[in-house]
N, CA, C, O and the ligand as a Tripos MOL2 file, in Angstrom:
@<TRIPOS>MOLECULE
protein
  293   291    74     0     0
PROTEIN
NO_CHARGES

@<TRIPOS>ATOM
      1 N         128.2440  -33.8970   23.8060 N.3       1 MET1
      2 CA        127.3780  -34.2610   24.9330 C.3       1 MET1
      3 C         127.5600  -33.4260   26.1800 C.2       1 MET1
      4 O         128.7140  -33.2050   26.5460 O.2       1 MET1
      5 N         126.6080  -32.9680   26.8290 N.am      2 ILE2
      6 CA        126.7920  -32.0480   27.9560 C.3       2 ILE2
      7 C         126.3140  -32.6580   29.2740 C.2       2 ILE2
      8 O         125.3740  -33.4520   29.2470 O.2       2 ILE2
      9 N         126.8720  -32.3510   30.3570 N.am      3 CYS3
     10 CA        126.6270  -32.8200   31.6440 C.3       3 CYS3
     11 C         125.2610  -32.4650   32.0370 C.2       3 CYS3
     12 O         124.9290  -31.2900   31.8820 O.2       3 CYS3
     13 N         124.3620  -33.3550   32.5550 N.am      4 GLN4
     14 CA        122.9720  -32.8690   32.9390 C.3       4 GLN4
     15 C         122.9730  -32.1720   34.2860 C.2       4 GLN4
     16 O         122.0190  -31.5080   34.6890 O.2       4 GLN4
     17 N         124.0690  -32.3580   34.9390 N.am      5 LYS5
     18 CA        124.1390  -31.6000   36.3260 C.3       5 LYS5
     19 C         124.6130  -30.2040   36.2350 C.2       5 LYS5
     20 O         123.9910  -29.2770   36.7550 O.2       5 LYS5
     21 N         125.7520  -30.0460   35.5530 N.am      6 CYS6
     22 CA        126.4260  -28.7700   35.6650 C.3       6 CYS6
     23 C         126.5510  -28.0470   34.2480 C.2       6 CYS6
     24 O         126.9770  -26.9010   34.1100 O.2       6 CYS6
     25 N         126.1470  -28.8260   33.2810 N.am      7 GLY7
     26 CA        126.3750  -28.1370   31.9370 C.3       7 GLY7
     27 C         127.6600  -28.1040   31.1680 C.2       7 GLY7
     28 O         127.7220  -27.5990   30.0470 O.2       7 GLY7
     29 N         128.6990  -28.6520   31.7840 N.am      8 ALA8
     30 CA        130.0300  -28.7830   31.3570 C.3       8 ALA8
     31 C         130.1540  -29.7500   30.3350 C.2       8 ALA8
     32 O         129.1670  -30.4610   30.1500 O.2       8 ALA8
     33 N         131.2310  -29.9440   29.5750 N.am      9 LYS9
     34 CA        131.2290  -30.8770   28.4800 C.3       9 LYS9
     35 C         131.6390  -32.3190   29.0600 C.2       9 LYS9
     36 O         132.4510  -32.4530   29.9750 O.2       9 LYS9
     37 N         131.0230  -33.3120   28.4600 N.am     10 LEU10
     38 CA        131.4490  -34.5620   28.8240 C.3      10 LEU10
     39 C         132.5060  -35.0650   27.9670 C.2      10 LEU10
     40 O         132.4340  -34.8180   26.7630 O.2      10 LEU10
     41 N         133.5250  -35.7700   28.4500 N.am     11 GLU11
     42 CA        134.5740  -36.3750   27.5820 C.3      11 GLU11
     43 C         134.5290  -37.8090   27.5580 C.2      11 GLU11
     44 O         134.0970  -38.4310   28.5290 O.2      11 GLU11
     45 N         134.9600  -38.4030   26.4780 N.am     12 ASN12
     46 CA        135.0700  -39.7910   26.4260 C.3      12 ASN12
     47 C         136.2280  -40.2890   27.1180 C.2      12 ASN12
     48 O         137.3460  -39.8550   26.8390 O.2      12 ASN12
     49 N         136.0270  -41.2640   28.0960 N.am     13 VAL13
     50 CA        137.2040  -41.9110   28.7220 C.3      13 VAL13
     51 C         136.8860  -43.3350   28.9180 C.2      13 VAL13
     52 O         135.7560  -43.8180   28.9900 O.2      13 VAL13
     53 N         138.0500  -43.9700   28.9990 N.am     14 ILE14
     54 CA        138.0460  -45.4730   29.0310 C.3      14 ILE14
     55 C         138.3850  -45.6460   30.6160 C.2      14 ILE14
     56 O         139.2950  -45.0410   31.1830 O.2      14 ILE14
     57 N         137.5650  -46.5060   31.1890 N.am     15 THR15
     58 CA        137.8050  -46.6120   32.7800 C.3      15 THR15
     59 C         137.4420  -47.9730   33.1120 C.2      15 THR15
     60 O         136.8810  -48.7390   32.3280 O.2      15 THR15
     61 N         137.7940  -48.2590   34.3460 N.am     16 ASP16
     62 CA        137.2840  -49.4700   35.0660 C.3      16 ASP16
     63 C         136.1870  -49.0480   35.9270 C.2      16 ASP16
     64 O         136.3390  -48.1620   36.7680 O.2      16 ASP16
     65 N         135.0350  -49.6850   35.7310 N.am     17 PHE17
     66 CA        133.8010  -49.2920   36.3610 C.3      17 PHE17
     67 C         133.1240  -50.3470   37.0860 C.2      17 PHE17
     68 O         132.8750  -51.4150   36.5260 O.2      17 PHE17
     69 N         132.7690  -50.1000   38.4360 N.am     18 PRO18
     70 CA        132.1690  -51.1090   39.3420 C.3      18 PRO18
     71 C         130.8120  -51.1220   39.1110 C.2      18 PRO18
     72 O         130.2650  -50.0390   38.9030 O.2      18 PRO18
     73 N         130.0580  -52.2940   39.1070 N.am     19 PHE19
     74 CA        128.6570  -52.4550   39.2220 C.3      19 PHE19
     75 C         128.2140  -53.3170   40.3320 C.2      19 PHE19
     76 O         128.5990  -54.4830   40.4140 O.2      19 PHE19
     77 N         127.3780  -52.7520   41.2300 N.am     20 LYS20
     78 CA        126.8970  -53.7040   42.2200 C.3      20 LYS20
     79 C         125.7440  -54.4060   41.7240 C.2      20 LYS20
     80 O         124.7600  -53.7590   41.3630 O.2      20 LYS20
     81 N         125.7650  -55.9130   41.6580 N.am     21 ILE21
     82 CA        124.7020  -56.5560   41.0540 C.3      21 ILE21
     83 C         123.8630  -57.3780   42.1970 C.2      21 ILE21
     84 O         122.7070  -57.7570   42.0110 O.2      21 ILE21
     85 N         124.4980  -57.5720   43.2400 N.am     22 ARG22
     86 CA        123.6970  -58.1420   44.4350 C.3      22 ARG22
     87 C         124.2140  -57.4610   45.7490 C.2      22 ARG22
     88 O         125.1950  -56.7180   45.7710 O.2      22 ARG22
     89 N         123.5490  -57.7470   46.7060 N.am     23 ASP23
     90 CA        123.9450  -57.0240   48.0450 C.3      23 ASP23
     91 C         125.4760  -57.1470   48.3410 C.2      23 ASP23
     92 O         126.1190  -56.2190   48.8310 O.2      23 ASP23
     93 N         125.9710  -58.2610   48.0360 N.am     24 ASN24
     94 CA        127.3150  -58.5860   48.3650 C.3      24 ASN24
     95 C         128.2840  -58.7010   47.2330 C.2      24 ASN24
     96 O         129.4860  -58.8430   47.4550 O.2      24 ASN24
     97 N         127.7740  -58.6410   45.9830 N.am     25 SER25
     98 CA        128.5970  -58.7920   44.7720 C.3      25 SER25
     99 C         128.7980  -57.5760   43.8930 C.2      25 SER25
    100 O         127.8540  -56.8860   43.5060 O.2      25 SER25
    101 N         130.1700  -57.3230   43.5670 N.am     26 ILE26
    102 CA        130.4530  -56.3340   42.7500 C.3      26 ILE26
    103 C         131.1750  -56.8250   41.5660 C.2      26 ILE26
    104 O         132.0920  -57.6350   41.7030 O.2      26 ILE26
    105 N         130.7920  -56.3520   40.3270 N.am     27 VAL27
    106 CA        131.5750  -56.6260   39.2350 C.3      27 VAL27
    107 C         132.3150  -55.4060   38.7600 C.2      27 VAL27
    108 O         131.7910  -54.2940   38.6950 O.2      27 VAL27
    109 N         133.5440  -55.6690   38.4370 N.am     28 ILE28
    110 CA        134.2330  -54.5190   37.8300 C.3      28 ILE28
    111 C         134.5050  -54.7720   36.3360 C.2      28 ILE28
    112 O         135.0730  -55.7910   35.9420 O.2      28 ILE28
    113 N         134.0790  -53.8100   35.5430 N.am     29 ILE29
    114 CA        134.3310  -54.0830   34.1050 C.3      29 ILE29
    115 C         135.4320  -53.1470   33.7000 C.2      29 ILE29
    116 O         135.3840  -51.9260   33.8500 O.2      29 ILE29
    117 N         136.3710  -53.7810   33.2030 N.am     30 LYS30
    118 CA        137.6050  -52.9380   32.7920 C.3      30 LYS30
    119 C         137.5380  -52.5510   31.3870 C.2      30 LYS30
    120 O         137.0000  -53.2480   30.5260 O.2      30 LYS30
    121 N         138.1150  -51.3880   31.1660 N.am     31 GLY31
    122 CA        138.0500  -50.8940   29.7840 C.3      31 GLY31
    123 C         136.8090  -50.3920   29.2680 C.2      31 GLY31
    124 O         136.6030  -50.3760   28.0540 O.2      31 GLY31
    125 N         135.9240  -49.9580   30.1460 N.am     32 LEU32
    126 CA        134.6560  -49.3720   29.7080 C.3      32 LEU32
    127 C         134.7080  -47.9910   29.2920 C.2      32 LEU32
    128 O         135.1750  -47.1040   30.0070 O.2      32 LEU32
    129 N         134.1490  -47.7730   27.9460 N.am     33 PRO33
    130 CA        134.0340  -46.4250   27.4290 C.3      33 PRO33
    131 C         132.8030  -45.7390   28.0990 C.2      33 PRO33
    132 O         131.6750  -46.2270   28.0300 O.2      33 PRO33
    133 N         133.0930  -44.5580   28.7620 N.am     34 ILE34
    134 CA        131.9300  -43.8580   29.4330 C.3      34 ILE34
    135 C         132.1300  -42.4050   29.0950 C.2      34 ILE34
    136 O         133.2550  -42.0510   28.7420 O.2      34 ILE34
    137 N         131.1460  -41.5240   29.1690 N.am     35 LEU35
    138 CA        131.3710  -40.0610   29.1580 C.3      35 LEU35
    139 C         131.3550  -39.5630   30.6090 C.2      35 LEU35
    140 O         130.4640  -39.8470   31.4100 O.2      35 LEU35
    141 N         132.4670  -38.7620   30.8830 N.am     36 GLN36
    142 CA        132.6780  -38.2470   32.2030 C.3      36 GLN36
    143 C         132.8150  -36.6950   32.0850 C.2      36 GLN36
    144 O         133.5350  -36.1430   31.2530 O.2      36 GLN36
    145 N         132.0490  -36.0620   33.0020 N.am     37 CYS37
    146 CA        132.1640  -34.6750   33.1880 C.3      37 CYS37
    147 C         133.5770  -34.3290   33.7200 C.2      37 CYS37
    148 O         134.1620  -35.0330   34.5430 O.2      37 CYS37
    149 N         134.0360  -33.2880   33.2330 N.am     38 GLN38
    150 CA        135.4510  -32.7970   33.5960 C.3      38 GLN38
    151 C         135.2410  -31.8610   34.7220 C.2      38 GLN38
    152 O         136.2440  -31.5160   35.3460 O.2      38 GLN38
    153 N         134.0680  -31.3900   35.0810 N.am     39 ASN39
    154 CA        133.8490  -30.3840   36.1450 C.3      39 ASN39
    155 C         133.3440  -31.0210   37.3840 C.2      39 ASN39
    156 O         133.7940  -30.6500   38.4680 O.2      39 ASN39
    157 N         132.4030  -31.9940   37.3070 N.am     40 CYS40
    158 CA        131.7550  -32.4170   38.5740 C.3      40 CYS40
    159 C         131.8070  -33.9840   38.7110 C.2      40 CYS40
    160 O         131.2290  -34.5170   39.6580 O.2      40 CYS40
    161 N         132.4360  -34.6680   37.8550 N.am     41 ASN41
    162 CA        132.5210  -35.9790   38.0620 C.3      41 ASN41
    163 C         131.2870  -36.8470   37.8020 C.2      41 ASN41
    164 O         131.3070  -38.0590   38.0130 O.2      41 ASN41
    165 N         130.1700  -36.1720   37.3210 N.am     42 GLU42
    166 CA        129.0340  -36.8820   36.8010 C.3      42 GLU42
    167 C         129.4210  -37.6850   35.6760 C.2      42 GLU42
    168 O         130.3470  -37.3160   34.9530 O.2      42 GLU42
    169 N         128.7280  -38.8610   35.4420 N.am     43 TYR43
    170 CA        129.1640  -39.7320   34.2270 C.3      43 TYR43
    171 C         127.9230  -40.0220   33.5710 C.2      43 TYR43
    172 O         126.8260  -39.7630   34.0670 O.2      43 TYR43
    173 N         128.1190  -40.6210   32.3230 N.am     44 LEU44
    174 CA        126.9680  -40.9950   31.5710 C.3      44 LEU44
    175 C         127.4650  -42.2710   30.8170 C.2      44 LEU44
    176 O         128.5710  -42.2520   30.2770 O.2      44 LEU44
    177 N         126.6910  -43.3450   30.7740 N.am     45 ILE45
    178 CA        126.9570  -44.5220   29.9520 C.3      45 ILE45
    179 C         126.0140  -44.5230   28.7740 C.2      45 ILE45
    180 O         124.8120  -44.5530   29.0380 O.2      45 ILE45
    181 N         126.3910  -44.4950   27.5160 N.am     46 GLU46
    182 CA        125.6100  -44.3140   26.4130 C.3      46 GLU46
    183 C         124.7340  -45.7300   26.3410 C.2      46 GLU46
    184 O         125.1370  -46.7890   26.8220 O.2      46 GLU46
    185 N         123.5140  -45.5630   25.6820 N.am     47 ASP47
    186 CA        122.6000  -46.7370   25.6090 C.3      47 ASP47
    187 C         123.2310  -48.0540   25.0370 C.2      47 ASP47
    188 O         123.0960  -49.1560   25.5690 O.2      47 ASP47
    189 N         123.9620  -47.7970   23.8480 N.am     48 PRO48
    190 CA        124.4660  -49.0230   23.2440 C.3      48 PRO48
    191 C         125.5280  -49.6980   24.1420 C.2      48 PRO48
    192 O         125.6780  -50.9180   24.0790 O.2      48 PRO48
    193 N         126.2120  -48.9920   24.9130 N.am     49 ILE49
    194 CA        127.1180  -49.5720   25.8700 C.3      49 ILE49
    195 C         126.4490  -50.2110   27.0950 C.2      49 ILE49
    196 O         126.8500  -51.2490   27.6200 O.2      49 ILE49
    197 N         125.3840  -49.4860   27.5030 N.am     50 MET50
    198 CA        124.6420  -50.0620   28.6780 C.3      50 MET50
    199 C         123.9800  -51.3270   28.2740 C.2      50 MET50
    200 O         123.8280  -52.1970   29.1320 O.2      50 MET50
    201 N         123.5230  -51.5470   26.9170 N.am     51 GLU51
    202 CA        122.8560  -52.7500   26.5670 C.3      51 GLU51
    203 C         123.9640  -53.9000   26.6710 C.2      51 GLU51
    204 O         123.6790  -54.9860   27.1760 O.2      51 GLU51
    205 N         125.1780  -53.6310   26.1970 N.am     52 LYS52
    206 CA        126.1820  -54.7560   26.1780 C.3      52 LYS52
    207 C         126.5650  -55.0760   27.7180 C.2      52 LYS52
    208 O         126.8570  -56.2190   28.0700 O.2      52 LYS52
    209 N         126.5420  -53.9850   28.6000 N.am     53 ILE53
    210 CA        126.8320  -54.2380   29.9820 C.3      53 ILE53
    211 C         125.6080  -55.1710   30.4820 C.2      53 ILE53
    212 O         125.8640  -56.1670   31.1590 O.2      53 ILE53
    213 N         124.4640  -54.8870   30.1910 N.am     54 ASP54
    214 CA        123.2920  -55.6990   30.5890 C.3      54 ASP54
    215 C         123.5260  -57.1780   30.2530 C.2      54 ASP54
    216 O         123.3330  -58.0850   31.0630 O.2      54 ASP54
    217 N         123.9620  -57.3520   28.9790 N.am     55 VAL55
    218 CA        124.1520  -58.6890   28.4910 C.3      55 VAL55
    219 C         125.3230  -59.3650   29.3010 C.2      55 VAL55
    220 O         125.1670  -60.4810   29.7960 O.2      55 VAL55
    221 N         126.4800  -58.6720   29.4230 N.am     56 ILE56
    222 CA        127.4710  -59.1920   30.2820 C.3      56 ILE56
    223 C         127.0740  -59.6020   31.6670 C.2      56 ILE56
    224 O         127.3690  -60.7150   32.1050 O.2      56 ILE56
    225 N         126.3600  -58.6530   32.4090 N.am     57 LEU57
    226 CA        125.9160  -58.8790   33.6680 C.3      57 LEU57
    227 C         124.8090  -60.0050   33.8280 C.2      57 LEU57
    228 O         124.7440  -60.6790   34.8560 O.2      57 LEU57
    229 N         123.9850  -60.1660   32.8100 N.am     58 ASP58
    230 CA        123.1480  -61.2890   32.7290 C.3      58 ASP58
    231 C         123.7620  -62.6120   32.6330 C.2      58 ASP58
    232 O         123.3680  -63.6030   33.2480 O.2      58 ASP58
    233 N         124.8120  -62.5670   31.7750 N.am     59 ARG59
    234 CA        125.5100  -63.9250   31.5060 C.3      59 ARG59
    235 C         126.3740  -64.4410   32.6090 C.2      59 ARG59
    236 O         126.5820  -65.6470   32.7410 O.2      59 ARG59
    237 N         126.9080  -63.4790   33.4510 N.am     60 ILE60
    238 CA        127.8270  -64.0930   34.3940 C.3      60 ILE60
    239 C         127.0470  -64.6880   35.5820 C.2      60 ILE60
    240 O         126.0230  -64.1660   36.0230 O.2      60 ILE60
    241 N         127.6000  -65.8200   36.0720 N.am     61 ASP61
    242 CA        127.0820  -66.3520   37.3180 C.3      61 ASP61
    243 C         128.0130  -66.1440   38.3650 C.2      61 ASP61
    244 O         128.9680  -66.9040   38.5220 O.2      61 ASP61
    245 N         127.7780  -65.0670   39.1630 N.am     62 ILE62
    246 CA        128.8010  -64.6080   40.0260 C.3      62 ILE62
    247 C         128.5150  -65.3890   41.3670 C.2      62 ILE62
    248 O         127.4050  -65.4670   41.8940 O.2      62 ILE62
    249 N         129.6640  -65.9490   41.8360 N.am     63 THR63
    250 CA        129.6450  -66.5690   43.1410 C.3      63 THR63
    251 C         130.5150  -65.8060   44.1570 C.2      63 THR63
    252 O         130.2890  -65.8050   45.3670 O.2      63 THR63
    253 N         131.4990  -65.1770   43.5770 N.am     64 ALA64
    254 CA        132.5210  -64.4430   44.2810 C.3      64 ALA64
    255 C         131.9300  -63.1540   44.7960 C.2      64 ALA64
    256 O         130.8600  -62.8150   44.2900 O.2      64 ALA64
    257 N         132.4800  -62.3600   45.7540 N.am     65 GLU65
    258 CA        132.0600  -61.0750   46.0870 C.3      65 GLU65
    259 C         132.5710  -60.0800   45.0610 C.2      65 GLU65
    260 O         131.9450  -59.0370   44.8750 O.2      65 GLU65
    261 N         133.6640  -60.3500   44.3970 N.am     66 LEU66
    262 CA        134.2080  -59.4550   43.4820 C.3      66 LEU66
    263 C         134.6220  -60.1480   42.1520 C.2      66 LEU66
    264 O         135.4360  -61.0680   42.2300 O.2      66 LEU66
    265 N         134.1770  -59.8170   41.0490 N.am     67 GLU67
    266 CA        134.3990  -60.3490   39.7480 C.3      67 GLU67
    267 C         135.0120  -59.3350   38.8240 C.2      67 GLU67
    268 O         134.3600  -58.3010   38.6780 O.2      67 GLU67
    269 N         136.1630  -59.4460   38.1650 N.am     68 ILE68
    270 CA        136.5520  -58.4360   37.2420 C.3      68 ILE68
    271 C         136.4710  -58.9830   35.8530 C.2      68 ILE68
    272 O         136.9320  -60.0990   35.6140 O.2      68 ILE68
    273 N         135.9440  -58.2990   34.9840 N.am     69 LEU69
    274 CA        135.8800  -58.6500   33.5690 C.3      69 LEU69
    275 C         136.4150  -57.5090   32.7500 C.2      69 LEU69
    276 O         136.4770  -56.3410   33.1360 O.2      69 LEU69
    277 N         136.8240  -58.0050   31.4850 N.am     70 ASN70
    278 CA        137.1940  -57.0010   30.4150 C.3      70 ASN70
    279 C         135.9700  -56.6980   29.5290 C.2      70 ASN70
    280 O         135.2690  -57.6150   29.0990 O.2      70 ASN70
    281 N         135.7300  -55.4530   29.2720 N.am     71 PHE71
    282 CA        134.6660  -55.0420   28.4270 C.3      71 PHE71
    283 C         135.1620  -55.3370   26.9580 C.2      71 PHE71
    284 O         136.2660  -54.9060   26.6250 O.2      71 PHE71
    285 N         134.4810  -55.9680   26.1710 N.am     72 VAL72
    286 CA        134.7860  -56.2150   24.7030 C.3      72 VAL72
    287 C         133.6290  -55.6420   23.9220 C.2      72 VAL72
    288 O         132.4950  -56.1130   24.0170 O.2      72 VAL72
    289 N         133.9290  -54.6360   23.1600 N.am     73 ALA73
    290 CA        132.8070  -53.9260   22.4410 C.3      73 ALA73
    291 C         132.3600  -54.7810   21.2860 C.2      73 ALA73
    292 O         131.4480  -54.4000   20.5520 O.2      73 ALA73
    293 ZN        129.1350  -31.9050   35.3530 Zn       74 ZN74
@<TRIPOS>BOND
     1     1     2 1
     2     2     3 1
     3     3     4 2
     4     3     5 am
     5     5     6 1
     6     6     7 1
     7     7     8 2
     8     7     9 am
     9     9    10 1
    10    10    11 1
    11    11    12 2
    12    11    13 am
    13    13    14 1
    14    14    15 1
    15    15    16 2
    16    15    17 am
    17    17    18 1
    18    18    19 1
    19    19    20 2
    20    19    21 am
    21    21    22 1
    22    22    23 1
    23    23    24 2
    24    23    25 am
    25    25    26 1
    26    26    27 1
    27    27    28 2
    28    27    29 am
    29    29    30 1
    30    30    31 1
    31    31    32 2
    32    31    33 am
    33    33    34 1
    34    34    35 1
    35    35    36 2
    36    35    37 am
    37    37    38 1
    38    38    39 1
    39    39    40 2
    40    39    41 am
    41    41    42 1
    42    42    43 1
    43    43    44 2
    44    43    45 am
    45    45    46 1
    46    46    47 1
    47    47    48 2
    48    47    49 am
    49    49    50 1
    50    50    51 1
    51    51    52 2
    52    51    53 am
    53    53    54 1
    54    54    55 1
    55    55    56 2
    56    55    57 am
    57    57    58 1
    58    58    59 1
    59    59    60 2
    60    59    61 am
    61    61    62 1
    62    62    63 1
    63    63    64 2
    64    63    65 am
    65    65    66 1
    66    66    67 1
    67    67    68 2
    68    67    69 am
    69    69    70 1
    70    70    71 1
    71    71    72 2
    72    71    73 am
    73    73    74 1
    74    74    75 1
    75    75    76 2
    76    75    77 am
    77    77    78 1
    78    78    79 1
    79    79    80 2
    80    79    81 am
    81    81    82 1
    82    82    83 1
    83    83    84 2
    84    83    85 am
    85    85    86 1
    86    86    87 1
    87    87    88 2
    88    87    89 am
    89    89    90 1
    90    90    91 1
    91    91    92 2
    92    91    93 am
    93    93    94 1
    94    94    95 1
    95    95    96 2
    96    95    97 am
    97    97    98 1
    98    98    99 1
    99    99   100 2
   100    99   101 am
   101   101   102 1
   102   102   103 1
   103   103   104 2
   104   103   105 am
   105   105   106 1
   106   106   107 1
   107   107   108 2
   108   107   109 am
   109   109   110 1
   110   110   111 1
   111   111   112 2
   112   111   113 am
   113   113   114 1
   114   114   115 1
   115   115   116 2
   116   115   117 am
   117   117   118 1
   118   118   119 1
   119   119   120 2
   120   119   121 am
   121   121   122 1
   122   122   123 1
   123   123   124 2
   124   123   125 am
   125   125   126 1
   126   126   127 1
   127   127   128 2
   128   127   129 am
   129   129   130 1
   130   130   131 1
   131   131   132 2
   132   131   133 am
   133   133   134 1
   134   134   135 1
   135   135   136 2
   136   135   137 am
   137   137   138 1
   138   138   139 1
   139   139   140 2
   140   139   141 am
   141   141   142 1
   142   142   143 1
   143   143   144 2
   144   143   145 am
   145   145   146 1
   146   146   147 1
   147   147   148 2
   148   147   149 am
   149   149   150 1
   150   150   151 1
   151   151   152 2
   152   151   153 am
   153   153   154 1
   154   154   155 1
   155   155   156 2
   156   155   157 am
   157   157   158 1
   158   158   159 1
   159   159   160 2
   160   159   161 am
   161   161   162 1
   162   162   163 1
   163   163   164 2
   164   163   165 am
   165   165   166 1
   166   166   167 1
   167   167   168 2
   168   167   169 am
   169   169   170 1
   170   170   171 1
   171   171   172 2
   172   171   173 am
   173   173   174 1
   174   174   175 1
   175   175   176 2
   176   175   177 am
   177   177   178 1
   178   178   179 1
   179   179   180 2
   180   179   181 am
   181   181   182 1
   182   182   183 1
   183   183   184 2
   184   183   185 am
   185   185   186 1
   186   186   187 1
   187   187   188 2
   188   187   189 am
   189   189   190 1
   190   190   191 1
   191   191   192 2
   192   191   193 am
   193   193   194 1
   194   194   195 1
   195   195   196 2
   196   195   197 am
   197   197   198 1
   198   198   199 1
   199   199   200 2
   200   199   201 am
   201   201   202 1
   202   202   203 1
   203   203   204 2
   204   203   205 am
   205   205   206 1
   206   206   207 1
   207   207   208 2
   208   207   209 am
   209   209   210 1
   210   210   211 1
   211   211   212 2
   212   211   213 am
   213   213   214 1
   214   214   215 1
   215   215   216 2
   216   215   217 am
   217   217   218 1
   218   218   219 1
   219   219   220 2
   220   219   221 am
   221   221   222 1
   222   222   223 1
   223   223   224 2
   224   223   225 am
   225   225   226 1
   226   226   227 1
   227   227   228 2
   228   227   229 am
   229   229   230 1
   230   230   231 1
   231   231   232 2
   232   231   233 am
   233   233   234 1
   234   234   235 1
   235   235   236 2
   236   235   237 am
   237   237   238 1
   238   238   239 1
   239   239   240 2
   240   239   241 am
   241   241   242 1
   242   242   243 1
   243   243   244 2
   244   243   245 am
   245   245   246 1
   246   246   247 1
   247   247   248 2
   248   247   249 am
   249   249   250 1
   250   250   251 1
   251   251   252 2
   252   251   253 am
   253   253   254 1
   254   254   255 1
   255   255   256 2
   256   255   257 am
   257   257   258 1
   258   258   259 1
   259   259   260 2
   260   259   261 am
   261   261   262 1
   262   262   263 1
   263   263   264 2
   264   263   265 am
   265   265   266 1
   266   266   267 1
   267   267   268 2
   268   267   269 am
   269   269   270 1
   270   270   271 1
   271   271   272 2
   272   271   273 am
   273   273   274 1
   274   274   275 1
   275   275   276 2
   276   275   277 am
   277   277   278 1
   278   278   279 1
   279   279   280 2
   280   279   281 am
   281   281   282 1
   282   282   283 1
   283   283   284 2
   284   283   285 am
   285   285   286 1
   286   286   287 1
   287   287   288 2
   288   287   289 am
   289   289   290 1
   290   290   291 1
   291   291   292 2
@<TRIPOS>SUBSTRUCTURE
     1 MET1         2 RESIDUE 1 A MET
     2 ILE2         6 RESIDUE 1 A ILE
     3 CYS3        10 RESIDUE 1 A CYS
     4 GLN4        14 RESIDUE 1 A GLN
     5 LYS5        18 RESIDUE 1 A LYS
     6 CYS6        22 RESIDUE 1 A CYS
     7 GLY7        26 RESIDUE 1 A GLY
     8 ALA8        30 RESIDUE 1 A ALA
     9 LYS9        34 RESIDUE 1 A LYS
    10 LEU10       38 RESIDUE 1 A LEU
    11 GLU11       42 RESIDUE 1 A GLU
    12 ASN12       46 RESIDUE 1 A ASN
    13 VAL13       50 RESIDUE 1 A VAL
    14 ILE14       54 RESIDUE 1 A ILE
    15 THR15       58 RESIDUE 1 A THR
    16 ASP16       62 RESIDUE 1 A ASP
    17 PHE17       66 RESIDUE 1 A PHE
    18 PRO18       70 RESIDUE 1 A PRO
    19 PHE19       74 RESIDUE 1 A PHE
    20 LYS20       78 RESIDUE 1 A LYS
    21 ILE21       82 RESIDUE 1 A ILE
    22 ARG22       86 RESIDUE 1 A ARG
    23 ASP23       90 RESIDUE 1 A ASP
    24 ASN24       94 RESIDUE 1 A ASN
    25 SER25       98 RESIDUE 1 A SER
    26 ILE26      102 RESIDUE 1 A ILE
    27 VAL27      106 RESIDUE 1 A VAL
    28 ILE28      110 RESIDUE 1 A ILE
    29 ILE29      114 RESIDUE 1 A ILE
    30 LYS30      118 RESIDUE 1 A LYS
    31 GLY31      122 RESIDUE 1 A GLY
    32 LEU32      126 RESIDUE 1 A LEU
    33 PRO33      130 RESIDUE 1 A PRO
    34 ILE34      134 RESIDUE 1 A ILE
    35 LEU35      138 RESIDUE 1 A LEU
    36 GLN36      142 RESIDUE 1 A GLN
    37 CYS37      146 RESIDUE 1 A CYS
    38 GLN38      150 RESIDUE 1 A GLN
    39 ASN39      154 RESIDUE 1 A ASN
    40 CYS40      158 RESIDUE 1 A CYS
    41 ASN41      162 RESIDUE 1 A ASN
    42 GLU42      166 RESIDUE 1 A GLU
    43 TYR43      170 RESIDUE 1 A TYR
    44 LEU44      174 RESIDUE 1 A LEU
    45 ILE45      178 RESIDUE 1 A ILE
    46 GLU46      182 RESIDUE 1 A GLU
    47 ASP47      186 RESIDUE 1 A ASP
    48 PRO48      190 RESIDUE 1 A PRO
    49 ILE49      194 RESIDUE 1 A ILE
    50 MET50      198 RESIDUE 1 A MET
    51 GLU51      202 RESIDUE 1 A GLU
    52 LYS52      206 RESIDUE 1 A LYS
    53 ILE53      210 RESIDUE 1 A ILE
    54 ASP54      214 RESIDUE 1 A ASP
    55 VAL55      218 RESIDUE 1 A VAL
    56 ILE56      222 RESIDUE 1 A ILE
    57 LEU57      226 RESIDUE 1 A LEU
    58 ASP58      230 RESIDUE 1 A ASP
    59 ARG59      234 RESIDUE 1 A ARG
    60 ILE60      238 RESIDUE 1 A ILE
    61 ASP61      242 RESIDUE 1 A ASP
    62 ILE62      246 RESIDUE 1 A ILE
    63 THR63      250 RESIDUE 1 A THR
    64 ALA64      254 RESIDUE 1 A ALA
    65 GLU65      258 RESIDUE 1 A GLU
    66 LEU66      262 RESIDUE 1 A LEU
    67 GLU67      266 RESIDUE 1 A GLU
    68 ILE68      270 RESIDUE 1 A ILE
    69 LEU69      274 RESIDUE 1 A LEU
    70 ASN70      278 RESIDUE 1 A ASN
    71 PHE71      282 RESIDUE 1 A PHE
    72 VAL72      286 RESIDUE 1 A VAL
    73 ALA73      290 RESIDUE 1 A ALA
    74 ZN74       293 GROUP 0 **** ****
């Protein structure tokens, strides 16, 4: 897979990734597999992963400003 911005190679990395789900609420998903550009820090989340994230974010009822979850594939 190649970076859409600069054409460099994307590498699979496991990272902790923040998602803003409301104005004041951020969910950090730990252990998320993403593709990250080694050149410009552009990243890509693959569709099957994104679908799981959607399910996770749908399911949580966040009342705190910050919630930290583990990604389970
Ligand atoms: Zn790039």
